[in-house]
C-alpha positions in Angstrom: 126.1 188.4 40.3 125.0 190.7 43.0 125.8 189.7 46.6 123.0 190.3 49.1 124.9 190.5 52.3 121.9 190.8 54.6 120.5 187.5 53.4 123.9 185.8 53.9 124.3 187.4 57.3 120.8 186.1 58.4 121.6 182.6 57.2 124.9 182.8 59.2 123.0 183.8 62.4 120.5 181.0 61.8 123.3 178.5 61.3 125.0 179.7 64.5 121.8 179.3 66.5 121.4 175.8 65.1 125.0 174.9 66.0 126.5 174.4 62.6 128.0 177.8 61.6 131.5 176.5 60.8 130.0 173.6 58.7 127.7 176.1 56.9 130.6 178.4 56.1 132.8 175.5 54.8 130.0 174.0 52.7 129.1 177.5 51.3 132.7 177.9 50.2 132.6 174.4 48.6 129.4 175.1 46.7 130.7 178.5 45.6 133.9 177.1 44.2 132.5 173.9 42.7 129.2 174.9 41.2 130.1 178.4 40.0 127.0 179.9 41.6 126.5 183.1 43.5 127.5 183.4 47.1 123.8 183.9 48.0 122.7 180.7 46.3 125.7 178.8 47.8 124.9 180.0 51.3 121.2 179.0 51.0 122.0 175.6 49.5 124.5 174.9 52.3 122.0 176.0 55.0 119.2 173.9 53.7 121.5 170.8 53.2 122.7 171.1 56.8 119.3 171.8 58.2 117.9 168.7 56.5 120.7 166.6 57.9 119.8 167.5 61.5 116.1 166.8 61.2 
């Protein structure tokens, strides 16, 4: 699995702007370990989950 660092970095900046960077990082790690998916997918899933929770 290829890691696309720019995409992950952009999601990190967006999470930081929204005020949930630490939560995003932790949830990304949980998804990565539990679901055996790529870091890119895990970071997107985590961001979208947290974003939906604050709406």
